[in-house]
Steps between C-alpha positions, in 0.01 A plus 500: 500500500580438866210552742253514209500182292527261794195666657294423188597134460190294402629181662563678829155659476339156472704378795387795710139449392514138617659607828225755566228248417660246735509752785134605469301355788183309401186709533693820565509815288777762486457866408817698440523862389780601269526861608713622211372559148826360365403164646152527351665565164726194536214276610291597197787496251630154592168338591610431858141460621454212255787318672360541850254252652136615523532537877752787457347833400704808416341833594617812318608786726534878469871506414477694174607863559304629202188314608488620860528871415149638564300690240543831681878479470473429127286813473774697678755384241274613218436834672871564551567436132208701364450789744849596614701505175755251631696223336356195675724193506386156611529130422327373187249270671333791676424674170193292419347462847149651486423782738152634565287562193728250318773760455868394510850637454509350152187690401635817659821458299292463183333831586841670510623465858876454535510153654807285460538128559830420671687188606667655805452799727849602388347569159275756668801666662670522162188652344493762776863590431430527128191719551595761763205720402239229564377333817557122486295272725579134554180317589646228719322169563602160626579286798833488684670380181479835321517723807880516546559640146248776572680579825832515318352733237382739771846505653657568160249775422595661830871475425453643150263773611236400245224742596284387208481135613247350741347164590138405558549211741269198484734235640323236707609232746455125463464389867222753558297360210547144626386617843189657347414178319526300822312755711128552555424136561688382192225522240711287265607183684869432437739229612818688412684739269745466216710801594621747236844470344627842396346675800671254731843565347456849647320444831628148576310221675462654846192721430292188428553352845198689636271294276632173636494630858176703512290322236651149493539521121809347338689711247737356241690760299541380142674600181308569180578186301238222483705255706553769762124529539446124508773450760340772713162326475661173609655672802168664589312168477755342732470782752121477503515123545747537788299774667792740461500869412848615407674732256695290251723637226485302177663794318821478702708570189386863521326564835664530842342538846610863535438604138687782330601709800636787291173528307299488823713775654453713189122460512495582871692821433291631212148380587263506795202275567154627406230465761271343241480436127224379272557176308284383215306206636617538860377851578682714757788305651683656798878541484512340156676760284782751497520875465798724436676603820515863605871520415406448134167685506617744231478211255154382605261550208196473727620811685647683201179481298254478792331197348258294705359158436122506477283191547413341167282204412614188321338371184193323640540211258864435594578246772864600536459593867354163595768322295774689682349394833493138388121485525447442127691374199529677164247261347244618755501846344221559249719711269808272508595434139192675363552789471791526748827368352865612517440689174190667643543505881201624696659427837845519654537121537492466121769765436823382659648164404512434875126557531302181554258567214777576250696192607195275462403641162843540341592132514167385361400259773163667554421641155266219413274614784435836336405586146713784369308730261639526149 
């Protein structure tokens, strides 16, 4: 299949591995963060780290939308479903994310709440049309990739006059998270970023220029195939060696400098910027998330149901926050693999396939380090 098979070619992978090793300067180390969970998934699935020289270290970033949603927001989803007699619609990955007191949407559904897993926000619109006597809430999460469909759904709900449809907006912004990681004295030393793929098809390459200009960190936007990632690493190594900090676009088959201008215009129309938003692992990050604009306030579930997000504590044993910041790896967590597994997730990073813990565990590369109880 074009643009798939050639980016998984073993011979080309070996050639790229040799090229990276040849470019590594003697006595120098390189620390690159792959921001997006899709890249973390690809690295674990195809064993990319095993092909890189020891001097090149990949740091997992916070780019998993399910993982970065804080506990308090998970509690809000459960409360909406159990206390307001609504049909709550959301993406499947969110169902098993633990809230406070280890509750989750999946457990609430088992107790009788009407919670429905959907593939698209358009499914939620259809459910609202089919159930005119029930309030239907779409619990929206995700980065810029999934934001335009939510905006379109709000416009369609307005056009159709669907008074029983609303959205609880939890859409967050990639550049703000990258800025938070690099701020405060850069607690996690980084030499550059592997920039996200799907997000960049929407926002383009231009928003990353601030990181090259203000922080002197190179950014190479990469696709999700293993050779995409390896080519991006090669480009980052070369930039570091040359003392350059530029935005480079390895994923030119899908990403343009200006991005998807129609999608951006749609988001600008339907959403406003929040002053601040809490991220799991990053805390309160200013101007890092979106809220529904006043023109569409009638469809804002936060206002319709007067729900507020209360502070909630993480599972003390879970290191998901530190993993999302790049300060720790999944193997550093005391419950990784025992008892926390994808079948029994005790933290958000083990739920989504894009979560670092799930990616590490699913492909078996770290299972020998933990004994799984029978």
